[in-house]
VOPAGU-2260 file (C-alpha; in pm, 1 decimal, decimal comma):
REM VOPAGU-2260
SITE   aa  ch    i         X         Y         Z
SITE  UNK   A    0   -1258,2   -1669,4   -1938,8
SITE  UNK   A    1    -974,3   -1430,2   -2123,6
SITE  UNK   A    2    -810,6   -1283,9   -1855,8
SITE  UNK   A    3    -806,7    -904,1   -1865,4
SITE  UNK   A    4    -489,5    -846,7   -1982,5
SITE  UNK   A    5    -524,0   -1055,6   -2277,6
SITE  UNK   A    6    -844,2    -894,2   -2404,9
SITE  UNK   A    7    -693,8    -558,8   -2378,0
SITE  UNK   A    8    -359,4    -661,6   -2505,8
SITE  UNK   A    9    -551,5    -814,2   -2820,5
SITE  UNK   A   10    -765,3    -521,2   -2894,1
SITE  UNK   A   11    -525,9    -234,1   -2757,3
SITE  UNK   A   12    -165,0    -351,5   -2878,4
SITE  UNK   A   13     169,4    -359,6   -2722,7
SITE  UNK   A   14     250,8     -34,9   -2549,4
SITE  UNK   A   15     255,1     -53,1   -2197,5
SITE  UNK   A   16      77,0     285,6   -2110,6
SITE  UNK   A   17    -195,9     196,8   -2365,6
SITE  UNK   A   18    -235,3    -136,3   -2182,9
SITE  UNK   A   19    -219,2      14,9   -1824,3
SITE  UNK   A   20    -467,9     299,1   -1908,2
SITE  UNK   A   21    -706,5      43,6   -2083,9
SITE  UNK   A   22    -667,5    -192,6   -1768,2
SITE  UNK   A   23    -793,5     121,3   -1565,0
SITE  UNK   A   24   -1065,9     183,2   -1798,6
SITE  UNK   A   25   -1231,4    -136,3   -1835,4
SITE  UNK   A   26   -1162,2    -210,6   -1435,5
SITE  UNK   A   27   -1348,7     155,0   -1418,0
SITE  UNK   A   28   -1108,4     265,2   -1172,5
SITE  UNK   A   29   -1138,8     636,3   -1040,1
SITE  UNK   A   30    -819,9     831,8    -965,3
SITE  UNK   A   31    -493,6     867,5   -1116,2
SITE  UNK   A   32    -258,5     645,4   -1270,7
SITE  UNK   A   33     141,6     737,9   -1380,0
SITE  UNK   A   34     339,2     466,9   -1534,0
SITE  UNK   A   35     723,2     573,3   -1589,2
SITE  UNK   A   36     980,1     366,5   -1815,6
SITE  UNK   A   37    1340,5     450,3   -1804,2
SITE  UNK   A   38    1282,1     751,5   -1598,1
SITE  UNK   A   39    1044,5     869,2   -1861,8
SITE  UNK   A   40     681,2     932,2   -1762,5
SITE  UNK   A   41     454,3     806,7   -2025,4
SITE  UNK   A   42     146,5     776,2   -1881,9
SITE  UNK   A   43     -20,3    1019,6   -1638,2
SITE  UNK   A   44    -401,4    1032,4   -1614,0
SITE  UNK   A   45    -731,8    1050,9   -1420,6
SITE  UNK   A   46    -987,3     783,0   -1498,6
SITE  UNK   A   47   -1358,8     825,4   -1383,3
SITE  UNK   A   48   -1501,1    1116,8   -1140,9
SITE  UNK   A   49   -1387,9    1240,7    -787,7
SITE  UNK   A   50   -1782,6    1194,5    -638,9
SITE  UNK   A   51   -1929,7     901,9    -738,7
SITE  UNK   A   52   -2192,0     931,3    -987,7
SITE  UNK   A   53   -2558,2     698,7   -1051,7
SITE  UNK   A   54   -2457,6     718,6   -1422,3
SITE  UNK   A   55   -2136,9     814,5   -1586,4
SITE  UNK   A   56   -2117,6     816,4   -1981,7
SITE  UNK   A   57   -1834,7     609,8   -2111,2
SITE  UNK   A   58   -1507,2     781,6   -2205,7
SITE  UNK   A   59   -1677,8    1060,3   -1945,8
SITE  UNK   A   60   -1368,3    1309,6   -1879,6
SITE  UNK   A   61   -1218,1    1305,4   -1575,4
SITE  UNK   A   62   -1173,7    1560,1   -1286,6
SITE  UNK   A   63    -867,0    1384,8   -1126,5
SITE  UNK   A   64    -609,2    1598,3   -1246,5
SITE  UNK   A   65    -183,9    1555,8   -1226,6
SITE  UNK   A   66    -188,7    1827,4   -1038,4
SITE  UNK   A   67    -414,4    1695,6    -750,9
SITE  UNK   A   68    -275,9    1674,0    -401,4
SITE  UNK   A   69    -317,8    1331,4    -208,9
SITE  UNK   A   70    -285,1    1206,8     102,8
SITE  UNK   A   71      18,9     975,9      82,3
SITE  UNK   A   72     -95,2     779,3     400,3
SITE  UNK   A   73     160,9     511,7     493,2
SITE  UNK   A   74     370,2     573,9     184,4
SITE  UNK   A   75     535,6     830,9     425,8
SITE  UNK   A   76     669,5     555,5     594,8
SITE  UNK   A   77     867,1     496,1     273,7
SITE  UNK   A   78    1007,1     810,8     269,9
SITE  UNK   A   79    1113,8     822,2     670,5
SITE  UNK   A   80    1277,1     529,6     619,4
SITE  UNK   A   81    1472,0     676,5     340,7
SITE  UNK   A   82    1591,2     928,9     592,3
SITE  UNK   A   83    1680,7     708,0     822,1
SITE  UNK   A   84    1916,0     511,9     603,6
SITE  UNK   A   85    2071,3     844,5     520,0
SITE  UNK   A   86    2134,1     857,9     873,7
SITE  UNK   A   87    2291,3     504,6     933,6
SITE  UNK   A   88    2523,8     569,8     581,2
SITE  UNK   A   89    2635,8     892,1     763,3
SITE  UNK   A   90    2689,7     717,7    1051,3
SITE  UNK   A   91    2443,7     922,5    1325,8
SITE  UNK   A   92    2232,3     628,9    1335,6
SITE  UNK   A   93    2261,6     275,2    1478,5
SITE  UNK   A   94    1990,1      33,7    1338,6
SITE  UNK   A   95    2115,1    -175,8    1642,5
SITE  UNK   A   96    2106,6      63,1    1889,1
SITE  UNK   A   97    1805,3      68,8    2171,1
SITE  UNK   A   98    1576,0     326,1    2093,2
SITE  UNK   A   99    1637,2     509,8    2431,9
SITE  UNK   A  100    2022,5     600,7    2357,1
SITE  UNK   A  101    1848,0     881,7    2127,6
SITE  UNK   A  102    1514,4     912,8    2333,2
SITE  UNK   A  103    1666,2     886,5    2712,0
SITE  UNK   A  104    1310,7    1015,3    2815,1
SITE  UNK   A  105    1076,6     752,9    2647,7
SITE  UNK   A  106     843,6     546,7    2917,7
SITE  UNK   A  107     806,2     252,2    2725,0
SITE  UNK   A  108     818,3     -61,4    2950,6
SITE  UNK   A  109    1028,1    -216,4    2675,3
SITE  UNK   A  110    1245,6      97,2    2546,5
SITE  UNK   A  111    1549,1     -38,7    2672,6
SITE  UNK   A  112    1529,0    -350,0    2431,6
SITE  UNK   A  113    1339,5    -194,3    2146,5
SITE  UNK   A  114    1639,6    -106,5    1855,0
SITE  UNK   A  115    1572,4     149,6    1549,3
SITE  UNK   A  116    1586,5    -177,8    1318,3
SITE  UNK   A  117    1274,3    -292,8    1490,0
SITE  UNK   A  118    1109,4      22,4    1430,2
SITE  UNK   A  119    1173,4      19,9    1121,1
SITE  UNK   A  120    1116,6    -308,5    1048,6
SITE  UNK   A  121     782,5    -307,2    1277,4
SITE  UNK   A  122     892,1    -581,9    1532,2
SITE  UNK   A  123     882,3    -356,8    1825,3
SITE  UNK   A  124     610,2    -539,2    1976,5
SITE  UNK   A  125     468,2    -155,9    2049,4
SITE  UNK   A  126      75,2    -101,7    2143,4
SITE  UNK   A  127    -166,9     -61,2    1873,4
SITE  UNK   A  128    -193,9     279,3    1802,2
SITE  UNK   A  129    -535,3     278,5    1675,3
SITE  UNK   A  130    -663,2     125,3    1995,3
SITE  UNK   A  131    -994,7     260,6    2097,3
SITE  UNK   A  132   -1090,3     288,7    1748,7
SITE  UNK   A  133    -821,5     513,0    1616,2
SITE  UNK   A  134    -930,2     814,0    1881,9
SITE  UNK   A  135    -577,4     943,8    1893,1
SITE  UNK   A  136    -593,7    1031,7    1563,0
SITE  UNK   A  137    -928,9    1237,9    1569,7
SITE  UNK   A  138    -950,4    1597,8    1608,9
SITE  UNK   A  139    -946,6    1723,7    1991,3
SITE  UNK   A  140    -785,2    1363,4    2101,1
SITE  UNK   A  141    -713,0    1394,7    2466,2
SITE  UNK   A  142    -430,7    1121,1    2420,7
SITE  UNK   A  143    -196,1    1193,2    2140,2
SITE  UNK   A  144     -69,4     900,0    1947,0
SITE  UNK   A  145     292,5     920,7    2106,1
SITE  UNK   A  146     120,2     879,7    2403,5
SITE  UNK   A  147     -21,1     553,8    2326,5
SITE  UNK   A  148     295,1     461,4    2153,1
SITE  UNK   A  149     460,5     462,6    2481,8
SITE  UNK   A  150     172,8     280,3    2684,2
SITE  UNK   A  151     171,2    -127,9    2813,2
SITE  UNK   A  152     332,0    -340,3    2455,1
SITE  UNK   A  153     136,4    -602,4    2255,0
SITE  UNK   A  154     452,7    -798,0    2237,9
SITE  UNK   A  155     830,6    -823,2    2349,0
SITE  UNK   A  156    1059,3    -662,0    2132,3
SITE  UNK   A  157    1173,7    -892,2    1790,9
SITE  UNK   A  158     928,5   -1175,4    1856,7
SITE  UNK   A  159     661,0   -1114,3    1588,3
SITE  UNK   A  160     564,5    -883,2    1303,2
SITE  UNK   A  161     284,7    -606,7    1387,7
SITE  UNK   A  162     206,0    -329,1    1110,5
SITE  UNK   A  163     119,4     -11,0    1325,6
SITE  UNK   A  164     195,9     323,6    1282,7
SITE  UNK   A  165     384,5     322,3    1658,6
SITE  UNK   A  166     667,5     236,6    1503,7
SITE  UNK   A  167     709,3     511,7    1263,4
SITE  UNK   A  168     574,9     789,2    1499,6
SITE  UNK   A  169     851,0     694,1    1714,5
SITE  UNK   A  170    1103,2     668,3    1429,5
SITE  UNK   A  171    1020,8    1016,8    1372,4
SITE  UNK   A  172    1031,4    1087,9    1728,8
SITE  UNK   A  173    1428,9     916,0    1671,5
SITE  UNK   A  174    1511,6    1091,7    1379,9
SITE  UNK   A  175    1426,6    1442,9    1510,3
SITE  UNK   A  176    1678,6    1369,6    1836,6
SITE  UNK   A  177    1968,0    1216,8    1634,1
SITE  UNK   A  178    1926,1    1550,4    1397,2
SITE  UNK   A  179    1796,9    1827,0    1659,8
SITE  UNK   A  180    1582,2    1955,1    1384,9
SITE  UNK   A  181    1177,4    1885,6    1326,6
SITE  UNK   A  182    1064,7    1599,3    1080,5
SITE  UNK   A  183     927,1    1842,0     828,9
SITE  UNK   A  184    1258,5    1992,9     834,7
SITE  UNK   A  185    1463,4    1706,6     757,7
SITE  UNK   A  186    1152,9    1606,9     485,3
SITE  UNK   A  187    1243,4    1954,4     293,8
SITE  UNK   A  188    1606,9    1936,5     349,9
SITE  UNK   A  189    1690,3    1574,3     281,0
SITE  UNK   A  190    1413,5    1492,2      30,7
SITE  UNK   A  191    1147,6    1758,1    -140,1
SITE  UNK   A  192    1385,7    2067,2    -205,6
SITE  UNK   A  193    1672,0    1857,3    -383,2
SITE  UNK   A  194    1400,1    1688,1    -577,4
SITE  UNK   A  195    1214,5    1960,8    -659,3
SITE  UNK   A  196     882,5    1791,5    -493,7
SITE  UNK   A  197     714,9    2129,3    -469,8
SITE  UNK   A  198     371,4    2007,4    -398,8
SITE  UNK   A  199     509,7    1813,0     -74,8
SITE  UNK   A  200     326,6    1897,6     266,3
SITE  UNK   A  201     314,9    1798,4     614,0
SITE  UNK   A  202     -92,4    1759,4     651,5
SITE  UNK   A  203    -231,9    2039,6     880,8
SITE  UNK   A  204    -445,6    1932,7    1196,0
SITE  UNK   A  205    -785,1    1851,4     972,7
SITE  UNK   A  206    -841,4    1689,0     672,7
SITE  UNK   A  207   -1135,1    1480,5     593,2
SITE  UNK   A  208   -1298,4    1337,4     269,3
SITE  UNK   A  209   -1626,4    1312,4     130,9
SITE  UNK   A  210   -1827,7    1083,0     361,2
SITE  UNK   A  211   -1553,4    1024,6     602,7
SITE  UNK   A  212   -1493,9    1101,6     961,7
SITE  UNK   A  213   -1289,5    1377,8    1039,9
SITE  UNK   A  214    -909,5    1290,5    1092,8
SITE  UNK   A  215    -609,3    1476,3    1278,7
SITE  UNK   A  216    -389,5    1357,9     945,4
SITE  UNK   A  217    -114,6    1567,5    1129,5
SITE  UNK   A  218    -128,5    1347,4    1401,3
SITE  UNK   A  219      31,6    1053,9    1207,1
SITE  UNK   A  220     356,5    1239,9    1179,2
SITE  UNK   A  221     668,2    1047,5    1019,0
SITE  UNK   A  222     406,1     710,2     975,2
SITE  UNK   A  223     130,6     911,7     728,3
SITE  UNK   A  224     111,5    1283,2     745,9
SITE  UNK   A  225     288,3    1373,5     375,9
SITE  UNK   A  226      46,7    1512,5     113,6
SITE  UNK   A  227     126,3    1571,8    -279,4
SITE  UNK   A  228      98,4    1492,5    -609,1
SITE  UNK   A  229     152,2    1184,5    -788,4
SITE  UNK   A  230     427,9    1331,9   -1028,6
SITE  UNK   A  231     657,9    1464,5    -695,7
SITE  UNK   A  232     603,0    1094,4    -566,1
SITE  UNK   A  233     755,1     935,1    -863,2
SITE  UNK   A  234    1025,0    1200,8    -844,2
SITE  UNK   A  235    1096,8    1002,1    -505,4
SITE  UNK   A  236    1104,0     672,1    -679,0
SITE  UNK   A  237    1304,2     793,0    -983,1
SITE  UNK   A  238    1556,3     906,8    -720,9
SITE  UNK   A  239    1577,7     581,3    -547,5
SITE  UNK   A  240    1629,4     429,7    -826,5
SITE  UNK   A  241    1893,6     652,3    -953,3
SITE  UNK   A  242    2091,1     646,5    -613,1
SITE  UNK   A  243    2057,1     995,4    -561,7
SITE  UNK   A  244    1918,7     960,9    -200,1
SITE  UNK   A  245    2091,1     667,6     -49,1
SITE  UNK   A  246    2429,4     482,7     -85,6
SITE  UNK   A  247    2387,0     106,6    -291,2
SITE  UNK   A  248    2481,0     -52,1      40,2
SITE  UNK   A  249    2248,6     153,2     233,2
SITE  UNK   A  250    1967,7      75,6     -20,2
SITE  UNK   A  251    1980,7    -297,6     -39,1
SITE  UNK   A  252    1975,5    -327,3     348,9
SITE  UNK   A  253    1598,0    -101,9     297,6
SITE  UNK   A  254    1511,4    -299,1       6,9
SITE  UNK   A  255    1557,9    -645,1     201,8
SITE  UNK   A  256    1256,7    -826,6     210,8
SITE  UNK   A  257    1245,0   -1078,6     493,2
SITE  UNK   A  258    1057,5   -1405,7     419,9
SITE  UNK   A  259     917,8   -1467,0     746,5
SITE  UNK   A  260     752,9   -1153,5     826,6
SITE  UNK   A  261     607,5   -1148,4     428,0
SITE  UNK   A  262     886,2   -1020,5     240,3
SITE  UNK   A  263     871,3    -671,0     479,6
SITE  UNK   A  264    1171,7    -451,1     426,0
SITE  UNK   A  265    1220,2    -163,2     608,0
SITE  UNK   A  266     936,1     117,8     537,9
SITE  UNK   A  267     844,4     -95,9     240,7
SITE  UNK   A  268     794,1    -444,1      91,2
SITE  UNK   A  269    1018,6    -601,7    -131,2
SITE  UNK   A  270     953,5    -944,1    -332,4
SITE  UNK   A  271     957,6   -1131,7    -657,3
SITE  UNK   A  272     643,5   -1231,6    -803,4
SITE  UNK   A  273     569,0   -1394,4   -1116,4
SITE  UNK   A  274     298,9   -1150,8   -1340,7
SITE  UNK   A  275      91,3   -1235,9   -1620,2
SITE  UNK   A  276     293,2   -1223,6   -1966,2
SITE  UNK   A  277     654,5   -1208,1   -1831,3
SITE  UNK   A  278     921,8   -1479,2   -1932,9
SITE  UNK   A  279    1010,1   -1441,2   -1549,1
SITE  UNK   A  280     891,1   -1370,4   -1210,4
SITE  UNK   A  281     946,0    -963,2   -1148,3
SITE  UNK   A  282    1126,1    -819,5    -836,5
SITE  UNK   A  283     863,7    -549,0    -685,4
SITE  UNK   A  284     939,9    -303,1    -429,0
SITE  UNK   A  285     582,4    -231,2    -317,9
SITE  UNK   A  286     461,0      55,9     -66,7
SITE  UNK   A  287     110,4     123,2     -27,5
SITE  UNK   A  288    -112,4     345,7     240,7
SITE  UNK   A  289    -495,6     423,6     323,4
SITE  UNK   A  290    -630,0     685,2     525,1
SITE  UNK   A  291    -969,2     719,2     516,4
SITE  UNK   A  292   -1097,6     669,8     168,9
SITE  UNK   A  293    -800,3     723,6       5,5
SITE  UNK   A  294    -575,2     435,3     -95,6
SITE  UNK   A  295    -198,2     479,9    -292,4
SITE  UNK   A  296     -22,8     174,9    -462,9
SITE  UNK   A  297     368,9     253,0    -550,1
SITE  UNK   A  298     510,2      21,2    -749,8
SITE  UNK   A  299     926,4     -11,3    -803,3
SITE  UNK   A  300    1033,9    -276,8   -1060,1
SITE  UNK   A  301    1433,9    -178,1    -985,1
SITE  UNK   A  302    1569,2    -434,8   -1229,1
SITE  UNK   A  303    1300,2    -339,6   -1480,3
SITE  UNK   A  304    1351,9      82,7   -1432,1
SITE  UNK   A  305     970,6     118,2   -1421,0
SITE  UNK   A  306     740,5     296,2   -1169,1
SITE  UNK   A  307     361,6     241,0   -1138,6
SITE  UNK   A  308     163,0     494,4    -898,6
SITE  UNK   A  309    -206,0     461,1    -835,9
SITE  UNK   A  310    -426,1     685,3    -611,5
SITE  UNK   A  311    -788,8     651,3    -536,9
SITE  UNK   A  312   -1031,7     808,4    -366,6
SITE  UNK   A  313   -1248,3     510,6    -321,4
SITE  UNK   A  314   -1165,3     298,7      12,2
SITE  UNK   A  315   -1376,3       8,7    -186,1
SITE  UNK   A  316   -1109,4     -65,7    -463,4
SITE  UNK   A  317   -1002,3    -402,1    -452,9
SITE  UNK   A  318    -630,5    -416,2    -550,9
SITE  UNK   A  319    -590,2    -731,1    -426,3
SITE  UNK   A  320    -190,0    -934,4    -385,9
SITE  UNK   A  321      53,6    -966,1    -616,9
SITE  UNK   A  322     113,3   -1290,4    -472,3
SITE  UNK   A  323    -198,8   -1414,4    -539,8
SITE  UNK   A  324    -252,1   -1352,3    -908,1
SITE  UNK   A  325    -518,2   -1134,9    -927,4
SITE  UNK   A  326    -637,7    -791,0    -811,2
SITE  UNK   A  327    -618,0    -470,5   -1024,6
SITE  UNK   A  328    -257,7    -399,0    -875,3
SITE  UNK   A  329    -183,3    -770,6   -1063,4
SITE  UNK   A  330    -343,5    -648,5   -1362,4
SITE  UNK   A  331    -210,7    -253,6   -1395,9
SITE  UNK   A  332     149,3    -429,2   -1315,9
SITE  UNK   A  333      94,4    -696,4   -1622,2
SITE  UNK   A  334      14,2    -430,1   -1846,4
SITE  UNK   A  335     310,3    -238,3   -1771,7
SITE  UNK   A  336     577,4    -466,7   -1715,4
SITE  UNK   A  337     501,5    -792,9   -1947,2
SITE  UNK   A  338     485,7    -849,0   -2269,1
SITE  UNK   A  339     114,4    -847,1   -2494,3
SITE  UNK   A  340     -38,0   -1201,2   -2441,6
SITE  UNK   A  341    -275,6   -1291,7   -2714,6
SITE  UNK   A  342    -658,6   -1357,5   -2625,5
């Protein structure tokens, strides 16, 4: 069977933007895709329709628009980690310090042994924030996430990797204590205002999409409450690439993928993986997010100065895993970063 990217290259030529667009079209992707190469946006396009339709004519104009606001979900963690590393670079925050240095009132049983770095790297052992089927993130919850995060731990600090929102909910509290400012103010002063990210907001208390259960998106805080356009997320990515947000050493620390934890870095994943059509494996910085029916993929190829962002309101979209060499994410990135492949 001819690989999808090979079919596209044979029919639509060598331009990355065209290949990415046709990849999305042929996969019946519903959402928006942005591609930038060398700091220039070469594709920003909607695909499919916001509300699923039984029958859609070929080439039906998409009603996903560049100005649409999206939940960035856990891409918020990538931004929170960046703010934290700004404090580390400035000497205000120590990754090796226990979180009780900054949050002396924290009541968690292992608080004195959990470091800031463990929060940012998901090795704190804090409780599962989704306990009780995520009840803490529903409107009118009796117990808020911060209280859940101070409960009985799932593991001892530093013993294992457990991806969870508790780590970044508490990291947000640490940043607020260190800077004596609310997280939303730090976001505005450090990230959105300097970069002109005018669409970005911390979500209000009640957000739910089509067919979803009600969600108190604000309860995710520094772990997942940011909303904004695809272009504003690109502005953040470009600032990271261009060294506008962090010194080189701080960014390198944040982008240090740890093999023992599936190449998780601080607030994102960093690894090298083969892509179809590329002569060599490519270094990828990946951050994904999903809340309710919304999924986000934020890919940065730092050595190639390529950014690829995909956002969809279909929870069943299969982006796959890049290291498995399959799935929509792999096909989009191969189309964006690699040479056209002959069929």
